[in-house]
C-alpha positions in Angstrom: -3.8 50.5 2.6 -2.9 49.7 -0.9 -3.5 46.5 -2.7 0.2 46.3 -3.8 1.8 42.9 -3.2 3.5 42.9 0.2 5.1 39.5 0.5 7.7 37.9 -1.9 9.4 34.3 -1.7 11.6 34.0 -4.8 14.6 33.4 -6.4 17.2 35.9 -7.6 20.0 36.0 -10.2 22.3 39.1 -10.6 24.1 39.3 -13.9 26.4 42.4 -14.7 26.6 42.8 -18.4 27.1 45.7 -20.9 24.3 47.6 -23.0 25.3 45.5 -26.2 24.4 42.4 -24.0 21.1 44.2 -22.9 19.8 44.6 -26.6 21.3 41.2 -28.1 19.1 39.6 -25.0 16.1 41.7 -25.6 16.5 40.8 -29.5 16.4 37.1 -28.6 13.3 37.1 -26.2 12.0 40.4 -26.1 8.7 39.1 -27.7 8.2 36.7 -24.7 8.1 39.7 -22.3 6.2 43.3 -21.5 6.8 46.0 -19.3 5.3 45.8 -15.6 3.4 48.4 -14.2 6.7 50.7 -13.5 8.0 50.0 -16.8 10.9 52.8 -16.9 11.6 54.6 -13.6 13.7 56.1 -11.4 14.2 54.0 -8.4 14.9 55.7 -5.3 16.2 54.4 -2.0 17.5 54.9 1.6 19.4 52.2 3.2 19.0 51.9 6.8 22.3 50.3 9.4 23.7 50.9 12.3 26.8 53.7 12.6 29.1 51.4 11.9 27.4 49.7 9.1 27.1 46.2 10.7 24.2 45.1 7.8 26.4 45.5 5.0 29.3 44.8 6.7 27.8 41.4 7.6 26.2 41.0 3.8 29.4 41.5 1.8 30.8 38.4 4.2 28.5 36.4 1.8 26.7 34.6 5.4 24.1 31.9 4.8 21.3 34.7 6.1 21.3 38.4 5.5 18.7 41.0 5.8 18.6 44.9 4.7 16.0 47.3 5.7 15.1 50.3 3.1 12.8 52.7 1.9 11.8 52.9 -1.8 10.1 55.2 -4.2 9.8 54.9 -8.0 10.2 58.7 -8.8 11.8 61.2 -7.0 8.9 61.8 -4.3 6.7 64.5 -2.9 5.4 64.4 0.2 2.4 62.0 -1.1 4.1 59.5 -3.4 3.6 56.0 -2.7 6.8 54.5 -0.7 7.6 51.0 0.4 9.1 50.1 3.5 10.8 46.9 2.9 12.7 44.2 5.0 15.0 42.2 2.3 16.1 39.1 3.7 18.2 36.2 1.7 18.4 32.6 3.1 20.1 29.9 1.0 19.7 31.5 -2.1 16.1 32.6 -1.7 14.9 36.2 -1.3 12.1 37.0 1.1 10.5 40.3 1.1 8.1 42.0 3.4 7.0 45.6 2.8 4.1 48.0 3.7 3.2 51.0 1.4 2.4 54.7 3.0 3.0 58.2 1.8 6.8 59.3 1.5 6.6 61.9 4.1 4.9 58.8 6.8 7.4 56.6 6.0 10.4 59.5 6.1 9.1 60.6 9.4 8.8 56.7 10.8 12.4 55.6 9.8 14.4 59.0 9.5 12.9 60.9 12.5 12.6 57.7 14.7 8.7 58.3 15.2 5.6 55.7 15.3 4.9 53.6 12.2 1.2 55.2 10.8 -0.5 52.8 11.2 -0.5 48.7 13.5 0.0 45.9 10.9 2.3 42.5 11.4 4.6 43.5 8.8 4.8 47.3 9.9 5.5 45.3 13.6 8.1 43.2 11.9 9.8 46.2 10.6 9.7 48.2 13.8 11.4 45.4 15.3 14.2 44.8 12.9 14.8 48.5 12.6 15.4 48.5 16.8 16.9 45.4 17.7 20.1 46.2 16.1 20.9 49.1 17.8 18.5 51.4 15.9 18.9 51.5 12.7 19.9 54.7 10.9 19.5 56.3 7.3 23.0 55.8 5.8 22.7 55.9 2.2 20.8 57.0 -1.1 21.0 54.9 -3.9 19.7 56.1 -7.0 19.4 53.5 -10.4 17.6 54.3 -13.7 15.6 50.9 -14.1 13.4 49.3 -16.9 11.2 46.3 -15.7 10.1 43.5 -17.9 7.8 40.7 -17.1 7.1 37.2 -18.7 4.1 37.5 -21.0 2.8 34.0 -20.2 4.2 33.6 -16.6 4.4 37.2 -14.8 6.0 35.4 -12.0 9.1 35.8 -14.0 10.9 39.2 -14.2 13.8 41.0 -15.2 15.4 44.3 -14.7 17.8 46.2 -15.7 19.6 49.1 -13.8 22.1 51.4 -15.0 23.2 54.6 -14.3 23.9 53.7 -10.8 24.6 56.3 -8.0 24.4 57.2 -4.6 25.2 59.8 -1.8 26.0 59.6 1.8 24.6 63.1 2.6 21.2 65.1 2.6 19.5 61.4 2.1 16.0 62.6 1.6 14.7 61.8 -1.5 12.7 64.3 -1.9 15.9 66.3 -2.8 16.4 64.4 -6.1 19.3 62.8 -7.4 21.8 65.5 -7.8 25.4 65.5 -6.1 25.4 61.5 -6.7 28.4 59.6 -7.5 28.3 56.8 -10.2 29.3 53.3 -9.2 28.5 51.1 -12.5 31.4 51.9 -14.7 28.9 52.2 -17.7 27.5 48.1 -17.0 24.0 47.3 -16.2 23.2 45.3 -13.6 20.4 42.6 -14.8 18.1 40.8 -11.8 16.4 37.8 -13.1 13.9 36.9 -10.4 11.4 33.5 -10.7 9.3 31.4 -8.4 10.9 28.4 -9.7 13.3 27.6 -12.3 14.1 29.7 -15.6 12.3 28.9 -18.4 14.3 26.9 -21.1 14.4 29.5 -23.5 15.7 32.3 -21.3 18.4 29.4 -19.9 19.1 29.3 -23.7 19.4 32.9 -24.7 21.9 33.6 -21.4 23.7 30.6 -22.4 23.9 31.8 -26.1 25.2 35.2 -25.4 27.5 33.9 -22.3 26.0 35.7 -19.8 26.8 34.5 -16.3 25.5 35.1 -12.9 27.5 37.7 -11.0 27.8 39.4 -7.7 27.0 42.6 -7.6 25.6 44.7 -4.6 24.8 48.3 -4.9 24.6 49.4 -1.2 28.0 47.0 -0.8 29.9 48.7 -3.7 28.6 51.9 -2.1 29.9 51.5 1.4 33.0 49.9 -0.2 33.7 53.5 -1.9 32.7 55.8 0.9 35.2 53.5 2.7 38.1 53.9 0.5 39.7 57.0 2.1 39.8 55.2 5.4 41.0 52.3 4.1 43.9 54.3 2.7 44.7 56.0 5.3 45.0 52.8 7.3 47.2 51.1 4.8 49.5 54.0 4.1 
């Protein structure tokens, strides 16, 4: 078992910004931040859902409680690459994440091929329950994006991520196949997420205000789902 953090509970805010706004923000606050252990990476995910996309449809309705199940790696994986299997829940604005780490081939065998988890642990059992209680869940979308991840020099619980070149595919979902054949869905913008245990530090709030950067709604999986459904919606409304 790895020493990676397995349980998170924090506030998260999303912002959709331009590359110029990113540069201006980092010019104001960059000296208070440093790269985290991943720095710049290509984040690769498989999202799991029911055949009729029950989880993402519910999430897009902005309920008080929602959850997602995903497999994540921080590069195009080989069999032995460390992968994270995560349940991400949001309740009344607070994000709760529970995850386990294992080899990519083990995670894919578990979640994509329907086999048992490679080890017995409390979080693995919770993930297995989530995976089966809806029906069971199936791999539905692969999502990729280029990320720059920064943490506060004085408070490492403060984390800023900048995701660009967001793309997805709905076939050949195995992440080891690379990120080709994807459709880009970010319109050239950058999705910034700010994550912290409590309130933002004053210096960060002042910088966001000075640059007129305000919270926005942006679900990568949600937009991928809506993009996939567009031909069907057009057929229904024609």
